[in-house]
KOLDODO-179973 format. One record per residue (C-alpha): x, y, z; chain; residue in one letter. Coordinates in nm, 4 decimals. Last residue first. Layout:
BEGIN
<rec east="X" north="Y" up="Z" chain="A" resn="A"/>
...
***
This chain:
BEGIN
<rec east="3.8594" north="-5.7977" up="-1.6121" chain="A" resn="X"/>
<rec east="3.6411" north="-5.8838" up="-1.3142" chain="A" resn="X"/>
<rec east="3.7992" north="-5.6122" up="-1.0979" chain="A" resn="X"/>
<rec east="4.1307" north="-5.5266" up="-1.2602" chain="A" resn="X"/>
<rec east="4.0780" north="-5.1557" up="-1.3252" chain="A" resn="X"/>
<rec east="4.3611" north="-5.0744" up="-1.0825" chain="A" resn="X"/>
<rec east="4.1669" north="-4.7689" up="-0.9621" chain="A" resn="X"/>
<rec east="3.8853" north="-4.9903" up="-0.8334" chain="A" resn="X"/>
<rec east="4.1290" north="-5.1950" up="-0.6280" chain="A" resn="X"/>
<rec east="4.2950" north="-4.8803" up="-0.4923" chain="A" resn="X"/>
<rec east="3.9583" north="-4.7353" up="-0.3898" chain="A" resn="X"/>
<rec east="3.8480" north="-5.0509" up="-0.2108" chain="A" resn="X"/>
<rec east="3.5473" north="-5.2403" up="-0.3443" chain="A" resn="X"/>
<rec east="3.3554" north="-5.3154" up="-0.0268" chain="A" resn="X"/>
<rec east="3.1008" north="-5.5899" up="0.0361" chain="A" resn="X"/>
<rec east="2.7272" north="-5.6456" up="0.0537" chain="A" resn="X"/>
<rec east="2.4859" north="-5.9360" up="0.0597" chain="A" resn="X"/>
<rec east="2.1083" north="-5.9550" up="0.1064" chain="A" resn="X"/>
<rec east="2.0067" north="-6.3208" up="0.0773" chain="A" resn="X"/>
<rec east="1.6785" north="-6.3577" up="-0.1088" chain="A" resn="X"/>
<rec east="1.3439" north="-6.5222" up="-0.0318" chain="A" resn="X"/>
<rec east="1.0498" north="-6.4719" up="-0.2661" chain="A" resn="X"/>
<rec east="0.8948" north="-6.8165" up="-0.2446" chain="A" resn="X"/>
<rec east="1.0871" north="-6.9503" up="-0.5460" chain="A" resn="X"/>
<rec east="1.4094" north="-6.8441" up="-0.3738" chain="A" resn="X"/>
<rec east="1.3499" north="-7.0774" up="-0.0803" chain="A" resn="X"/>
<rec east="1.6334" north="-7.0235" up="0.1685" chain="A" resn="X"/>
<rec east="1.6678" north="-7.3074" up="0.4199" chain="A" resn="X"/>
<rec east="2.0421" north="-7.3456" up="0.3805" chain="A" resn="X"/>
<rec east="2.1643" north="-7.0539" up="0.1721" chain="A" resn="X"/>
<rec east="2.4413" north="-6.9402" up="0.4068" chain="A" resn="X"/>
<rec east="2.5826" north="-7.2932" up="0.4122" chain="A" resn="X"/>
<rec east="2.6239" north="-7.2926" up="0.0344" chain="A" resn="X"/>
<rec east="2.8514" north="-6.9882" up="0.0467" chain="A" resn="X"/>
<rec east="3.0923" north="-7.1521" up="0.2893" chain="A" resn="X"/>
<rec east="3.3896" north="-7.1521" up="0.0566" chain="A" resn="X"/>
<rec east="3.3503" north="-6.9261" up="-0.2475" chain="A" resn="X"/>
<rec east="3.1975" north="-7.0970" up="-0.5549" chain="A" resn="X"/>
<rec east="3.4587" north="-7.1983" up="-0.8130" chain="A" resn="X"/>
<rec east="3.3794" north="-7.1178" up="-1.1740" chain="A" resn="X"/>
<rec east="3.2623" north="-7.3831" up="-1.4190" chain="A" resn="X"/>
<rec east="2.9266" north="-7.2696" up="-1.5602" chain="A" resn="X"/>
<rec east="2.8204" north="-7.0675" up="-1.2574" chain="A" resn="X"/>
<rec east="2.4463" north="-7.0124" up="-1.2125" chain="A" resn="X"/>
<rec east="2.3318" north="-6.6508" up="-1.1974" chain="A" resn="X"/>
<rec east="2.0177" north="-6.4676" up="-1.0876" chain="A" resn="X"/>
<rec east="2.1157" north="-6.1588" up="-0.8867" chain="A" resn="X"/>
<rec east="1.8077" north="-6.0060" up="-0.7299" chain="A" resn="X"/>
<rec east="1.4569" north="-5.8979" up="-0.8149" chain="A" resn="X"/>
<rec east="1.1360" north="-6.0408" up="-0.6722" chain="A" resn="X"/>
<rec east="0.8253" north="-6.1405" up="-0.8682" chain="A" resn="X"/>
<rec east="0.4934" north="-6.1281" up="-0.6871" chain="A" resn="X"/>
<rec east="0.3982" north="-6.1656" up="-0.3212" chain="A" resn="X"/>
<rec east="0.6297" north="-6.3422" up="-0.0788" chain="A" resn="X"/>
<rec east="0.8954" north="-6.0734" up="-0.0278" chain="A" resn="X"/>
<rec east="1.1388" north="-6.2282" up="0.2199" chain="A" resn="X"/>
<rec east="1.4854" north="-6.0899" up="0.2917" chain="A" resn="X"/>
<rec east="1.7417" north="-6.3159" up="0.4556" chain="A" resn="X"/>
<rec east="2.0237" north="-6.1194" up="0.6159" chain="A" resn="X"/>
<rec east="2.0473" north="-6.3871" up="0.8901" chain="A" resn="X"/>
<rec east="2.0550" north="-6.1509" up="1.1894" chain="A" resn="X"/>
<rec east="1.8933" north="-5.8539" up="1.0156" chain="A" resn="X"/>
<rec east="1.5877" north="-6.0595" up="0.9205" chain="A" resn="X"/>
<rec east="1.4706" north="-5.8522" up="0.6247" chain="A" resn="X"/>
<rec east="1.1204" north="-5.7622" up="0.5023" chain="A" resn="X"/>
<rec east="1.0773" north="-5.4711" up="0.7449" chain="A" resn="X"/>
<rec east="1.3244" north="-5.2554" up="0.5525" chain="A" resn="X"/>
<rec east="1.1081" north="-5.2935" up="0.2427" chain="A" resn="X"/>
<rec east="1.1694" north="-5.2304" up="-0.1259" chain="A" resn="X"/>
<rec east="1.5293" north="-5.2930" up="-0.2279" chain="A" resn="X"/>
<rec east="1.6397" north="-4.9579" up="-0.0867" chain="A" resn="X"/>
<rec east="1.4815" north="-5.0522" up="0.2460" chain="A" resn="X"/>
<rec east="1.6529" north="-5.3902" up="0.2319" chain="A" resn="X"/>
<rec east="1.9806" north="-5.2086" up="0.1703" chain="A" resn="X"/>
<rec east="1.9384" north="-4.9886" up="0.4756" chain="A" resn="X"/>
<rec east="1.8316" north="-5.2883" up="0.6864" chain="A" resn="X"/>
<rec east="2.1397" north="-5.4886" up="0.5886" chain="A" resn="X"/>
<rec east="2.3562" north="-5.1846" up="0.6524" chain="A" resn="X"/>
<rec east="2.2162" north="-5.1628" up="1.0042" chain="A" resn="X"/>
<rec east="2.3042" north="-5.5285" up="1.0542" chain="A" resn="X"/>
<rec east="2.6620" north="-5.4585" up="0.9515" chain="A" resn="X"/>
<rec east="2.6708" north="-5.1581" up="1.1893" chain="A" resn="X"/>
<rec east="2.5523" north="-5.3757" up="1.4764" chain="A" resn="X"/>
<rec east="2.8299" north="-5.6198" up="1.3982" chain="A" resn="X"/>
<rec east="2.7906" north="-5.9372" up="1.1947" chain="A" resn="X"/>
<rec east="2.9380" north="-6.2569" up="1.3430" chain="A" resn="X"/>
<rec east="3.1709" north="-6.4141" up="1.0871" chain="A" resn="X"/>
<rec east="3.2239" north="-6.7877" up="1.0505" chain="A" resn="X"/>
<rec east="3.0739" north="-6.8078" up="0.7032" chain="A" resn="X"/>
<rec east="3.0082" north="-6.4738" up="0.5381" chain="A" resn="X"/>
<rec east="2.7294" north="-6.2172" up="0.5539" chain="A" resn="X"/>
<rec east="2.8643" north="-5.9624" up="0.4829" chain="A" resn="X"/>
<rec east="3.1776" north="-5.9211" up="0.2697" chain="A" resn="X"/>
<rec east="3.4578" north="-5.7275" up="0.4384" chain="A" resn="X"/>
<rec east="3.6630" north="-5.6751" up="0.1217" chain="A" resn="X"/>
<rec east="3.5914" north="-5.7278" up="-0.2490" chain="A" resn="X"/>
<rec east="3.7987" north="-5.9310" up="-0.4961" chain="A" resn="X"/>
<rec east="3.5221" north="-6.1834" up="-0.5551" chain="A" resn="X"/>
<rec east="3.1844" north="-6.0305" up="-0.4704" chain="A" resn="X"/>
<rec east="2.9983" north="-6.1222" up="-0.7892" chain="A" resn="X"/>
<rec east="3.1178" north="-6.4789" up="-0.7318" chain="A" resn="X"/>
<rec east="2.8868" north="-6.4790" up="-0.4307" chain="A" resn="X"/>
<rec east="2.6017" north="-6.5218" up="-0.6771" chain="A" resn="X"/>
<rec east="2.6847" north="-6.8913" up="-0.7125" chain="A" resn="X"/>
<rec east="2.5419" north="-6.9440" up="-0.3630" chain="A" resn="X"/>
<rec east="2.1951" north="-6.8917" up="-0.5154" chain="A" resn="X"/>
<rec east="1.9201" north="-6.6260" up="-0.5223" chain="A" resn="X"/>
<rec east="2.1349" north="-6.3318" up="-0.4178" chain="A" resn="X"/>
<rec east="2.0231" north="-5.9803" up="-0.3303" chain="A" resn="X"/>
<rec east="2.2613" north="-5.6934" up="-0.4037" chain="A" resn="X"/>
<rec east="2.4996" north="-5.4432" up="-0.2500" chain="A" resn="X"/>
<rec east="2.8403" north="-5.3215" up="-0.3618" chain="A" resn="X"/>
<rec east="2.9917" north="-5.0563" up="-0.1335" chain="A" resn="X"/>
<rec east="3.2465" north="-4.8235" up="-0.2905" chain="A" resn="X"/>
<rec east="3.5761" north="-4.7042" up="-0.1424" chain="A" resn="X"/>
<rec east="3.6650" north="-4.3578" up="-0.2688" chain="A" resn="X"/>
<rec east="3.9454" north="-4.2168" up="-0.4858" chain="A" resn="X"/>
<rec east="3.7077" north="-4.1475" up="-0.7770" chain="A" resn="X"/>
<rec east="3.3358" north="-4.1988" up="-0.7026" chain="A" resn="X"/>
<rec east="3.1357" north="-4.1630" up="-1.0254" chain="A" resn="X"/>
<rec east="3.4196" north="-4.2606" up="-1.2592" chain="A" resn="X"/>
<rec east="3.5238" north="-4.5494" up="-1.0374" chain="A" resn="X"/>
<rec east="3.1630" north="-4.6659" up="-1.0087" chain="A" resn="X"/>
<rec east="3.1387" north="-4.6586" up="-1.3880" chain="A" resn="X"/>
<rec east="3.4315" north="-4.8953" up="-1.4150" chain="A" resn="X"/>
<rec east="3.2708" north="-5.1091" up="-1.1447" chain="A" resn="X"/>
<rec east="2.9584" north="-5.1386" up="-1.3607" chain="A" resn="X"/>
<rec east="3.1532" north="-5.2281" up="-1.6739" chain="A" resn="X"/>
<rec east="3.3545" north="-5.4935" up="-1.4936" chain="A" resn="X"/>
<rec east="3.0364" north="-5.6325" up="-1.3389" chain="A" resn="X"/>
<rec east="2.8680" north="-5.6865" up="-1.6760" chain="A" resn="X"/>
<rec east="3.1822" north="-5.8318" up="-1.8342" chain="A" resn="X"/>
<rec east="3.2379" north="-6.0729" up="-1.5473" chain="A" resn="X"/>
<rec east="2.8805" north="-6.2024" up="-1.5288" chain="A" resn="X"/>
<rec east="2.8825" north="-6.2815" up="-1.9001" chain="A" resn="X"/>
<rec east="3.2174" north="-6.4588" up="-1.8762" chain="A" resn="X"/>
<rec east="3.0899" north="-6.6810" up="-1.5968" chain="A" resn="X"/>
<rec east="2.7682" north="-6.7598" up="-1.7888" chain="A" resn="X"/>
<rec east="2.9631" north="-6.8691" up="-2.0942" chain="A" resn="X"/>
<rec east="2.8716" north="-7.2384" up="-2.0964" chain="A" resn="X"/>
<rec east="2.5006" north="-7.1550" up="-2.0666" chain="A" resn="X"/>
<rec east="2.2482" north="-7.0276" up="-1.8173" chain="A" resn="X"/>
<rec east="2.1763" north="-6.6785" up="-1.9463" chain="A" resn="X"/>
<rec east="2.2650" north="-6.4227" up="-1.6811" chain="A" resn="X"/>
<rec east="2.0224" north="-6.2043" up="-1.4868" chain="A" resn="X"/>
<rec east="2.1077" north="-5.9053" up="-1.2716" chain="A" resn="X"/>
<rec east="1.8475" north="-5.7099" up="-1.0770" chain="A" resn="X"/>
<rec east="1.8598" north="-5.4317" up="-0.8224" chain="A" resn="X"/>
<rec east="2.2364" north="-5.4062" up="-0.8263" chain="A" resn="X"/>
<rec east="2.3382" north="-5.1224" up="-0.5971" chain="A" resn="X"/>
<rec east="2.6763" north="-4.9566" up="-0.6402" chain="A" resn="X"/>
<rec east="2.7274" north="-4.7378" up="-0.3364" chain="A" resn="X"/>
<rec east="2.9312" north="-4.4355" up="-0.2307" chain="A" resn="X"/>
<rec east="2.8550" north="-4.3743" up="0.1394" chain="A" resn="X"/>
<rec east="2.7020" north="-4.0361" up="0.2254" chain="A" resn="X"/>
<rec east="2.4045" north="-4.1852" up="0.4057" chain="A" resn="X"/>
<rec east="2.3508" north="-4.4025" up="0.1027" chain="A" resn="X"/>
<rec east="2.5215" north="-4.2393" up="-0.1921" chain="A" resn="X"/>
<rec east="2.4207" north="-4.3429" up="-0.5418" chain="A" resn="X"/>
<rec east="2.5218" north="-4.5494" up="-0.8411" chain="A" resn="X"/>
<rec east="2.2247" north="-4.7450" up="-0.9705" chain="A" resn="X"/>
<rec east="2.1671" north="-5.0881" up="-1.1174" chain="A" resn="X"/>
<rec east="1.9571" north="-5.2908" up="-1.3589" chain="A" resn="X"/>
<rec east="2.1443" north="-5.5811" up="-1.5164" chain="A" resn="X"/>
<rec east="2.1507" north="-5.7842" up="-1.8335" chain="A" resn="X"/>
<rec east="2.2713" north="-6.1138" up="-1.9752" chain="A" resn="X"/>
<rec east="2.3428" north="-6.3119" up="-2.2897" chain="A" resn="X"/>
<rec east="2.1585" north="-6.1035" up="-2.5510" chain="A" resn="X"/>
<rec east="2.2504" north="-6.2109" up="-2.9035" chain="A" resn="X"/>
<rec east="2.4295" north="-5.9567" up="-3.1234" chain="A" resn="X"/>
<rec east="2.7323" north="-6.1768" up="-3.1826" chain="A" resn="X"/>
<rec east="2.7576" north="-6.2120" up="-2.8047" chain="A" resn="X"/>
<rec east="2.5723" north="-5.9500" up="-2.6051" chain="A" resn="X"/>
<rec east="2.5916" north="-5.8115" up="-2.2524" chain="A" resn="X"/>
<rec east="2.3306" north="-5.5452" up="-2.1689" chain="A" resn="X"/>
<rec east="2.3500" north="-5.2943" up="-1.8841" chain="A" resn="X"/>
<rec east="2.0618" north="-5.0864" up="-1.7478" chain="A" resn="X"/>
<rec east="2.1070" north="-4.7737" up="-1.5388" chain="A" resn="X"/>
<rec east="1.8848" north="-4.5660" up="-1.3102" chain="A" resn="X"/>
<rec east="1.6741" north="-4.8234" up="-1.1301" chain="A" resn="X"/>
<rec east="1.3108" north="-4.8088" up="-1.0151" chain="A" resn="X"/>
<rec east="1.1313" north="-4.7110" up="-1.3367" chain="A" resn="X"/>
<rec east="1.3025" north="-4.9654" up="-1.5615" chain="A" resn="X"/>
<rec east="1.2533" north="-5.2193" up="-1.2845" chain="A" resn="X"/>
<rec east="0.8784" north="-5.1633" up="-1.3176" chain="A" resn="X"/>
<rec east="0.8983" north="-5.2352" up="-1.6904" chain="A" resn="X"/>
<rec east="1.0922" north="-5.5520" up="-1.6089" chain="A" resn="X"/>
<rec east="0.7982" north="-5.6768" up="-1.4018" chain="A" resn="X"/>
<rec east="0.5482" north="-5.6118" up="-1.6804" chain="A" resn="X"/>
<rec east="0.7757" north="-5.7597" up="-1.9456" chain="A" resn="X"/>
<rec east="0.8118" north="-6.0880" up="-1.7592" chain="A" resn="X"/>
<rec east="1.0799" north="-6.2045" up="-1.5175" chain="A" resn="X"/>
<rec east="1.0231" north="-6.5789" up="-1.4943" chain="A" resn="X"/>
<rec east="1.2564" north="-6.6393" up="-1.1957" chain="A" resn="X"/>
<rec east="1.2559" north="-6.9257" up="-1.2749" chain="A" resn="X"/>
<rec east="1.2435" north="-7.0970" up="-1.6097" chain="A" resn="X"/>
<rec east="1.0736" north="-7.0919" up="-1.9506" chain="A" resn="X"/>
<rec east="1.0638" north="-6.7156" up="-2.0137" chain="A" resn="X"/>
<rec east="1.4041" north="-6.6653" up="-1.8563" chain="A" resn="X"/>
<rec east="1.6056" north="-6.5025" up="-2.1352" chain="A" resn="X"/>
<rec east="1.2851" north="-6.4092" up="-2.3226" chain="A" resn="X"/>
<rec east="1.2107" north="-6.1346" up="-2.0690" chain="A" resn="X"/>
<rec east="1.5206" north="-5.9451" up="-2.1794" chain="A" resn="X"/>
<rec east="1.4192" north="-5.9611" up="-2.5454" chain="A" resn="X"/>
<rec east="1.0704" north="-5.8385" up="-2.4545" chain="A" resn="X"/>
<rec east="1.2196" north="-5.5488" up="-2.2585" chain="A" resn="X"/>
<rec east="1.4392" north="-5.4629" up="-2.5562" chain="A" resn="X"/>
<rec east="1.1351" north="-5.4547" up="-2.7859" chain="A" resn="X"/>
<rec east="0.9500" north="-5.2344" up="-2.5364" chain="A" resn="X"/>
<rec east="1.2349" north="-4.9854" up="-2.5605" chain="A" resn="X"/>
<rec east="1.4756" north="-4.9017" up="-2.2809" chain="A" resn="X"/>
<rec east="1.5731" north="-4.5323" up="-2.2700" chain="A" resn="X"/>
<rec east="1.4313" north="-4.4884" up="-1.9189" chain="A" resn="X"/>
<rec east="1.6928" north="-4.7342" up="-1.7959" chain="A" resn="X"/>
<rec east="1.9689" north="-4.4892" up="-1.8806" chain="A" resn="X"/>
<rec east="2.2422" north="-4.6608" up="-2.0781" chain="A" resn="X"/>
<rec east="2.5032" north="-4.9339" up="-2.0510" chain="A" resn="X"/>
<rec east="2.6494" north="-5.1391" up="-2.3344" chain="A" resn="X"/>
<rec east="2.8660" north="-5.4493" up="-2.3179" chain="A" resn="X"/>
<rec east="3.0101" north="-5.6486" up="-2.6063" chain="A" resn="X"/>
<rec east="3.1124" north="-6.0106" up="-2.5763" chain="A" resn="X"/>
<rec east="3.3990" north="-6.1607" up="-2.7696" chain="A" resn="X"/>
<rec east="3.3363" north="-6.4629" up="-2.9931" chain="A" resn="X"/>
***
């Protein structure tokens, strides 16, 4: 059964939709409840739903904006149902968001930024360039500055260690990209970057990479 994807303004979300979204992780971490999702509705511009035969399989809050003039696709929260089609769900959500990035920023490179809870989340960056952090790479001063900029956009510049890119928000629920691969390959070295990270205690790895203009124009990202 093919999946369908819809994206709309977050302010148009109904309470019934919020309840449906909360039900996807009601019995597991990260336990995003209606109250937390309501706050995300206020903080992010767009919400994307992926459905299979009408059943919700995943969703995402994001925004397309310029940070210091740089075109950016920021994923504040993305959650995928943990089933045999989790890889497909992630792909269709990201494909729709990159399609919108192309429309918003034609002929420009676009930065993708998010917070990851597991190494599996690095699959959201497949096909992108200059991903930070990555194994064996020493971040530059500009990379570290980007980490702080993104942390600020995600709630607190002071919450990030700009050498490890680990962001810690100990109180309350924390957004990010919650996804566990069903059978897809995890990029080499991703597990090493998560050593010592405790997602249940509000720790996230801030990650960013570049979708080049020609790659976006090809329409092949996550298709």
